[in-house]
Phi, psi and omega in degrees: 000327182285326178296313180293323173308307186291326178293325180297313182292324177297311186297322186287312184302319178297317180301321183285325178292337182272322181283321181308311176301316176310319178301318183285323178292329179294312181301321182290327181287319180293324179288331175288329185292314180300313181293326183290323177309328181284335184266042179287149172250130182298154184281140183273171180292328175297317166314306187292319182297324182298304186298315181301314182292328171301311180291330181287319182294322182294309185296330168298301184302319178296318179296314178299327177280007175068030170284142174302129186311310182296324174296314181294321178298315179308307177300318178295320178292313180297324176293321174304310183295308181306313183295322185283321179289322182287320183266329188232010174066016186082004186258146178235129185312313188291339174270002181074228183274356187283126177257142185260141175278170180303330181289317178289320175297323180292316177299316180291328186283326174300309184304311185294315183295320180295309182304318176288327174293325171308319180286322188276315184215063180315324183292345186272337179284118176304144183298324177304320173293317173307304179301318175302317179297313180295329176292319182291324179295319176293321175296317181296318174301323187281333179283326184289332176287337187284000000 
């Protein structure tokens, strides 16, 4: 009975000795993650171009694979927004200190991805989407002249 009792105590002690260092390592990793979140670098024009082209490429491939266009565009736009939020904290260099929320990034990504996809695979873009895009571009040009 005494041997069983001692071996049980030794196992508990060894368990604590092995678990405790891992707990401290985990705490250290968590504190580094918090510090890393504060050091986002705003997305440059190059970054935005890359994310937009990746989204357009995905959209073209999805369309050719007969994936519903709106679903493919939604996934590409959500990915665009998530990457900018995850990697850059929602900040874009051209906008200065202003950070965009997920909805604004999603909408901006949708517009930019469609524009790029029109250059890469115009045959894959439905006519109503093309027409809507062209109207929005004309409206933006008109507003910028004012």
